[in-house]
C-alpha positions in Angstrom: 65.4 38.8 -56.7 65.5 35.6 -57.8 64.8 35.2 -61.8 63.0 32.3 -63.3 65.1 30.5 -66.0 63.1 28.9 -68.6 63.5 25.2 -69.2 65.2 24.7 -72.7 63.4 22.9 -75.5 65.2 19.7 -75.1 64.7 19.4 -71.5 60.6 20.1 -72.3 60.9 17.6 -75.0 62.5 15.0 -72.4 60.2 15.6 -69.8 57.1 15.1 -72.1 58.5 11.8 -73.1 58.9 10.4 -69.8 56.1 8.1 -68.8 53.8 9.4 -65.9 54.5 8.4 -62.4 51.7 6.0 -60.8 49.3 7.5 -58.1 50.1 6.7 -54.7 47.8 4.0 -53.6 44.9 4.8 -51.4 44.4 3.4 -47.8 40.9 1.7 -47.6 39.3 2.8 -44.5 35.8 1.4 -43.3 33.1 3.7 -42.0 33.8 5.6 -39.0 37.1 4.7 -38.6 38.9 6.3 -41.3 42.3 7.5 -40.7 42.3 6.2 -37.4 44.1 3.4 -35.6 42.1 0.7 -34.3 42.4 0.9 -30.6 42.9 -2.2 -28.4 39.9 -3.8 -27.2 39.8 -3.9 -23.3 38.5 -6.9 -21.8 35.4 -6.3 -19.9 36.2 -8.0 -16.4 39.7 -5.7 -16.5 37.7 -2.7 -17.4 35.6 -3.6 -14.2 38.4 -5.1 -12.1 40.9 -1.9 -12.6 39.7 0.8 -11.0 41.6 3.1 -13.3 40.3 1.5 -16.7 36.6 1.9 -15.8 34.6 3.4 -18.8 32.6 6.8 -18.1 29.5 5.0 -18.7 29.9 2.6 -16.0 29.9 4.6 -13.0 28.1 2.3 -10.7 31.0 -0.2 -10.6 32.6 2.4 -9.3 30.7 2.3 -6.2 32.0 0.3 -3.1 30.6 -3.2 -2.3 28.9 -2.7 0.4 26.5 -0.1 -1.5 26.2 -2.4 -4.1 25.2 -5.0 -2.0 22.3 -2.7 -0.7 21.4 -2.1 -4.2 21.2 -5.6 -5.2 19.1 -6.8 -2.0 16.7 -4.2 -3.0 16.2 -5.9 -6.4 13.5 -8.4 -7.5 15.0 -11.7 -6.6 15.8 -12.7 -10.6 17.3 -9.4 -11.1 19.6 -9.5 -8.0 20.7 -12.9 -9.0 21.4 -12.2 -12.6 23.9 -9.5 -11.6 26.5 -12.1 -11.1 26.7 -12.4 -15.0 27.8 -8.3 -15.1 31.3 -9.3 -14.9 33.9 -11.1 -12.4 33.6 -8.4 -9.5 29.9 -8.7 -9.3 29.8 -12.4 -8.9 30.1 -12.7 -5.0 28.0 -9.8 -4.3 24.8 -11.3 -4.8 25.8 -14.2 -2.5 27.6 -11.6 0.2 24.3 -9.3 0.1 21.2 -9.7 2.4 18.7 -12.1 0.7 15.4 -10.6 -1.0 13.4 -13.5 -2.2 9.8 -13.2 -4.0 9.0 -16.3 -5.0 5.6 -14.9 -5.8 5.8 -13.5 -9.1 9.2 -12.8 -10.5 10.4 -16.6 -10.6 8.9 -19.1 -12.8 5.5 -19.2 -13.6 5.2 -23.2 -13.0 3.9 -23.2 -9.4 5.3 -26.9 -8.4 8.7 -26.0 -9.7 8.9 -22.6 -7.7 8.9 -24.8 -4.6 12.2 -26.7 -5.7 13.6 -23.4 -7.3 13.1 -21.6 -3.5 14.9 -24.5 -1.9 17.7 -24.0 -4.4 18.1 -20.4 -3.9 17.9 -21.1 0.0 20.8 -23.7 -0.2 23.2 -21.3 -2.7 22.4 -18.3 -0.4 24.4 -17.9 2.7 22.3 -15.0 4.2 21.3 -13.4 6.0 18.0 -12.4 4.3 15.7 -9.1 4.3 12.4 -10.5 3.1 10.8 -13.8 2.1 7.6 -13.3 0.1 6.0 -16.3 -1.3 2.0 -15.9 -1.7 -0.8 -18.3 -2.8 1.4 -21.2 -2.7 -0.1 -24.3 -4.0 0.7 -28.1 -3.0 -0.2 -30.8 -4.8 -3.5 -32.9 -4.3 -2.3 -36.4 -4.4 -1.4 -37.2 -0.7 2.0 -38.5 -1.3 3.0 -35.5 -3.2 1.3 -33.0 -0.5 3.1 -34.3 2.5 6.5 -34.0 0.4 5.7 -30.4 -0.4 4.9 -29.8 2.9 8.0 -31.1 4.1 9.6 -28.8 1.6 7.8 -25.4 2.7 8.9 -26.4 6.5 12.2 -26.7 5.9 12.8 -23.4 4.1 12.3 -21.5 7.4 14.9 -24.0 9.3 17.4 -22.5 6.7 20.6 -20.6 7.9 20.0 -18.3 5.3 16.6 -16.9 6.7 18.4 -16.4 10.1 17.7 -12.9 11.2 15.2 -12.1 8.3 13.2 -9.0 8.9 10.1 -9.1 6.5 7.9 -12.0 6.0 4.9 -12.6 3.4 3.3 -16.1 3.4 0.0 -17.4 2.3 -1.4 -20.4 0.4 -4.3 -21.4 -2.3 -7.3 -22.4 -0.8 -8.2 -24.6 -3.7 -5.6 -27.4 -3.7 -5.1 -28.1 0.0 -5.5 -31.5 1.4 -6.7 -34.6 0.5 -10.1 -36.1 0.8 -11.2 -33.4 2.9 -14.1 -31.2 2.8 -14.0 -27.8 1.3 -14.2 -26.0 4.4 -11.2 -27.9 6.0 -9.2 -27.4 2.6 -6.5 -25.1 4.3 -3.0 -25.7 5.1 -1.4 -25.3 8.4 1.1 -22.7 9.1 4.6 -24.4 8.9 5.8 -24.7 12.6 9.0 -23.7 11.5 7.8 -20.2 10.6 8.0 -19.6 14.4 11.5 -19.7 14.6 12.0 -16.4 12.9 9.7 -14.6 15.7 12.7 -12.9 17.5 13.8 -10.8 14.2 10.5 -10.1 12.1 9.7 -6.6 11.5 6.6 -6.8 9.6 4.8 -10.3 9.2 2.1 -10.5 6.5 0.3 -14.1 6.8 -2.7 -15.5 5.0 -5.0 -18.4 4.0 -3.6 -20.9 6.7 -4.0 -22.5 10.2 -2.2 -21.1 13.2 -1.3 -23.8 15.6 -3.9 -24.6 18.2 -1.0 -24.0 20.9 1.7 -21.7 21.3 4.7 -21.4 23.6 4.2 -19.2 26.1 7.8 -17.7 25.9 7.2 -17.1 22.6 8.2 -13.5 22.0 8.2 -11.1 18.6 10.4 -8.3 20.4 10.9 -6.3 16.8 7.9 -6.8 15.1 6.3 -3.6 14.2 3.4 -4.8 11.8 1.2 -7.9 11.7 -1.1 -8.7 8.5 -3.6 -11.8 9.3 -5.9 -12.5 6.7 -7.9 -15.5 6.2 -6.5 -17.3 8.8 -8.2 -19.8 11.3 -6.9 -18.8 14.8 -8.3 -19.4 18.1 -9.0 -16.2 20.8 -5.8 -17.6 23.1 -3.7 -18.3 20.5 -4.6 -14.4 19.4 -4.0 -13.0 22.8 -0.6 -14.9 23.0 0.8 -13.4 20.0 -0.6 -9.7 20.8 1.0 -10.2 24.5 4.6 -11.1 22.6 4.8 -8.2 20.5 6.4 -5.7 22.4 6.4 -2.6 19.8 3.7 -3.4 17.4 2.5 -0.6 15.9 0.2 -1.6 13.3 -2.4 -4.3 13.1 -4.5 -5.4 10.0 -7.0 -8.0 10.3 -9.6 -9.5 7.4 -11.6 -12.7 7.6 -10.6 -14.3 10.7 -11.9 -17.8 10.9 -13.7 -20.4 13.3 -13.5 -17.9 16.1 -16.4 -15.4 17.3 -14.5 -13.2 19.8 -11.3 -11.3 19.8 -9.6 -9.0 22.3 -7.0 -6.5 22.1 -5.0 -5.2 24.8 -2.0 -3.7 23.5 0.5 -0.5 25.0 1.8 0.1 21.7 -0.7 -0.1 19.2 -1.2 2.9 16.8 -3.2 1.6 13.7 -6.1 -1.0 13.6 -7.5 -1.8 10.1 -10.2 -4.2 9.9 -11.9 -5.4 6.6 -15.1 -8.3 6.8 -13.5 -9.0 10.0 -15.1 -12.3 10.8 -16.5 -15.4 8.7 -20.1 -15.3 10.2 -21.1 -13.3 13.6 -18.2 -12.2 15.6 -17.0 -9.2 18.2 -14.2 -7.3 18.6 -13.4 -5.9 21.6 -10.4 -3.1 22.1 -9.9 -3.4 25.8 -7.2 -1.2 26.2 -5.0 0.5 23.8 -3.6 3.3 25.1 -1.8 4.7 22.1 -4.3 3.8 19.6 -4.9 6.6 17.1 -6.3 5.3 14.4 -9.2 2.5 13.9 -9.6 2.2 10.2 -13.0 0.1 8.5 -12.1 -0.8 5.1 -15.0 -1.6 2.9 -16.8 -4.1 2.2 -18.4 -4.7 5.7 -20.5 -8.0 6.0 -23.0 -6.3 8.6 -22.4 -9.1 11.5 -19.3 -7.4 13.0 -19.8 -6.1 16.8 -16.9 -3.8 17.6 -16.5 -2.3 20.9 -14.3 0.1 21.9 -13.6 0.5 25.7 -10.3 2.4 26.2 -8.6 4.2 23.4 -7.9 7.9 24.8 -5.6 9.2 21.9 -8.3 7.7 18.8 -8.3 10.6 16.4 -9.0 9.2 13.4 -12.2 7.0 12.6 -14.0 5.5 9.5 -15.5 4.1 7.0 -18.4 3.9 9.4 -21.6 3.2 7.6 -25.1 1.4 8.6 -23.6 -2.1 7.7 -22.1 -2.3 10.6 -24.6 -4.1 12.9 -23.0 -2.5 16.2 -20.0 -0.4 16.9 -19.4 1.0 20.5 -17.0 3.9 21.6 -16.3 5.0 24.8 -20.0 4.2 26.1 -21.7 5.3 23.2 -23.3 2.8 21.1 -23.9 3.1 17.6 -26.7 0.8 16.0 -26.7 0.9 12.2 -25.0 4.1 13.1 -28.0 5.6 15.5 -26.5 6.4 18.4 -27.9 5.8 21.6 -27.0 9.1 23.0 -26.8 12.6 22.2 -25.5 14.0 25.3 -22.1 11.7 25.7 -19.1 12.7 23.3 -15.9 11.5 21.9 -13.7 14.3 22.2 -10.4 12.9 20.9 -11.8 12.0 17.3 -10.4 15.0 14.6 -10.9 13.1 11.5 -14.2 10.9 10.7 -15.2 9.1 7.3 -18.7 7.9 6.7 -20.4 5.6 4.1 -24.0 5.9 3.2 -25.9 4.8 -0.1 -27.6 8.7 -0.3 -27.7 11.8 1.4 -29.1 11.3 4.8 -28.6 14.9 6.5 -30.6 14.3 10.0 -28.7 11.0 10.6 -25.0 12.5 10.0 -25.9 15.4 11.9 -27.1 13.6 14.5 -23.5 11.2 14.2 -21.6 14.6 14.2 -22.9 15.7 17.8 -20.9 13.2 19.0 -17.9 14.4 17.9 -17.5 18.2 19.4 -14.3 18.4 17.9 -14.4 17.2 14.7 -12.0 18.9 12.1 -12.4 16.9 9.1 -15.2 15.1 7.7 -15.7 12.6 4.7 -19.1 11.8 3.5 -19.1 9.1 0.5 -22.1 8.1 -1.2 -21.9 4.5 -2.1 -24.5 2.8 -4.1 -23.3 -0.7 -2.9 -24.3 0.2 0.4 -27.1 -1.9 0.7 -28.5 -0.7 4.4 -30.3 2.5 5.1 -30.4 4.4 8.0 -33.8 3.9 10.2 -35.3 6.0 13.0 -32.6 8.6 12.5 -33.6 11.7 14.9 -34.7 14.8 13.3 -32.4 18.0 13.2 -33.2 20.7 16.0 -31.9 23.7 14.4 -32.2 25.2 18.0 -29.6 22.7 19.2 -26.2 24.0 17.8 -23.6 21.2 16.7 -20.6 22.1 18.3 -17.9 21.2 15.5 -19.9 23.4 12.9 -19.8 26.4 15.2 -15.8 26.0 16.3 -13.7 23.3 15.1 -14.6 21.7 11.1 -12.4 23.1 8.9 -12.4 20.5 5.8 -15.6 18.6 4.3 -15.2 16.1 1.6 -18.2 14.9 -0.2 -17.3 11.6 -2.6 -19.6 10.9 -5.7 -21.4 14.2 -5.8 -23.8 14.3 -8.7 -25.3 17.8 -8.2 -28.9 16.8 -8.0 -31.4 18.1 -5.7 -30.7 15.9 -2.7 -26.8 16.3 -3.2 -27.3 20.3 -3.4 -29.3 20.1 -0.5 -26.9 18.1 2.1 -24.5 20.3 0.8 -26.0 23.7 1.1 -26.7 22.8 4.7 -22.9 23.0 5.4 -22.0 25.9 3.3 -24.6 28.2 5.5 -23.7 26.3 8.5 -19.9 25.7 9.1 -18.8 28.8 10.7 -14.9 28.4 10.3 -14.8 25.7 7.4 -11.5 26.4 4.9 -12.3 23.6 2.4 -15.7 22.0 0.9 -14.3 19.5 -1.6 -16.6 17.7 -4.4 -15.6 14.6 -5.7 -17.9 14.3 -9.1 -19.4 11.4 -10.6 -17.4 10.9 -13.8 -20.5 11.1 -15.7 -21.1 14.4 -14.8 -19.3 17.0 -17.2 -17.5 19.7 -15.0 -17.3 22.8 -17.2 -17.7 26.9 -15.9 -21.1 26.9 -16.9 -22.0 23.7 -14.5 -19.7 25.1 -11.7 -21.3 28.5 -11.8 -24.8 26.8 -11.6 -23.3 24.7 -8.5 -22.7 28.0 -6.8 -25.9 29.6 -7.1 -27.9 26.6 -6.2 -25.6 26.3 -2.9 -26.2 30.3 -2.1 -22.4 30.4 -1.9 -22.9 34.3 -1.4 -24.2 33.9 1.8 -22.3 31.1 3.4 -21.0 31.2 6.9 -17.4 31.1 6.4 -16.2 34.0 3.9 -12.8 32.2 4.0 -14.4 28.7 2.6 -13.3 27.7 -0.5 -15.1 25.1 -3.3 -13.3 22.6 -5.2 -14.6 20.5 -7.7 -12.7 17.5 -8.9 -13.9 14.5 -11.4 -13.5 11.2 -10.1 -15.6 7.7 -10.5 -16.6 5.0 -8.5 -13.9 2.4 -7.6 -14.6 -0.4 -5.0 -12.3 -0.3 -2.1 -10.1 3.1 -3.1 -12.0 5.0 -0.1 -8.9 4.1 2.2 -5.3 3.7 1.3 -3.5 1.0 3.1 -0.6 0.7 1.6 1.0 3.1 3.7 -0.5 3.6 7.3 1.6 6.2 8.0 0.5 8.6 5.7 -1.2 11.8 7.0 -4.7 11.0 6.0 -5.6 7.7 4.6 -8.6 8.7 3.5 -7.3 11.6 1.2 -7.1 9.1 -1.7 -11.2 10.0 -1.6 -10.5 13.4 -3.5 -7.7 14.6 -6.0 -6.9 18.3 -6.3 -9.9 20.0 -8.0 -10.7 23.6 -9.3 -11.4 26.2 -7.0 -14.9 26.9 -8.2 -15.1 30.4 -6.6 -12.0 31.8 -8.8 -13.2 30.0 -11.8 -16.7 30.9 -11.9 -15.9 34.9 -11.4 -12.6 35.2 -13.6 
């Protein structure tokens, strides 16, 4: 065991008299870096180019060039070009990616400078191009500048960058066309060079321009699947020539076709036709032969001077919106004038979904229409205050004459702009008491009507749901408001039911009222 030896008085006195040692200097440290050696900063281009040095937060840069190129091609034009500034590795990717050029909204606001900017992009990018979109192109009014702008636009479609273009959308401003011309003539002719791209296009949207008076008989659109024509001037012969050159065309959208009184459609591939305000004045659309046509969609508003004839469409399953505003529509030898059918004996057995547009409940008129569609499975009835035409001379419903679709096929009924008044209740109650196999009755209630448990309970009492014909029927109430043009979803024409936007998910009134 060690012993502690006390220091002698002399030693303690000497230690006390010695000067105190100076404290060790403290190391200055900034906030967040105290007691750590500063790291050497890695240059951004090295961080990106050396795969092992990429930071964990920049995982996208680890993707292969072809994947990054696909991502860039899907970005808006302005954002796609900006990727060149991310890092050295990204600089060549924009030029090597398919061009997605949308000059409508994403480039400069100055409308005339956009023309030169598009020309510069096409000269800088070697192609190929996936999409070219320029809506509402405006040209100078001065005669000389107008000609220069027209020549510049025509040169775009000669550019090598647009070789193999898949999607084209081009339209012009109607207000700034021409020089010294009348208002009716102020439309820009479709640039002839556009037709050079016919062989590669999958989708074409063309608006507010004049088609050439003649086209080459050999003109073909072998890959075109969607064609949208709106506010265009086109002759009947040119229209027929364009359709005959489309070998896989599935969707056709027509709106405000000008300077023509009749259009005929013969297409072995068409599945969907959408019509909005078809003609500028009186006109006739004849669907002569469309063996694969499944949907004929009429989007409001309807001008009332159009005649539509469907001669042969053996697979037509979806039809609407039909309204009294259509002066005449003929389907398989049944003529509807103001939606009054010419015969109650003939029938259209292929139609499964039907949408009707009326100003107010018109039960007799609608029941008369339903007799023509014995295999109908889904019915939309939309009450629209902007439909000015009224049903005239509708046949009275005969209770001894059964309506076949109500007995055997109708599964879903949708009522839009329902208010719950006496007329509305009387209309809906007929279907509650007579639709024997219906599964759903959906009420799109006007927004100003407050839906609560008490209101729904009262509606169920008025509708006499206890004695409903189909005990499997569910009644759903959902709130909504009138919005012009929202009765038909044309953004994606291939969705299962383009009229489904009429009614959002509602409350199951039977379950709610009895809880």
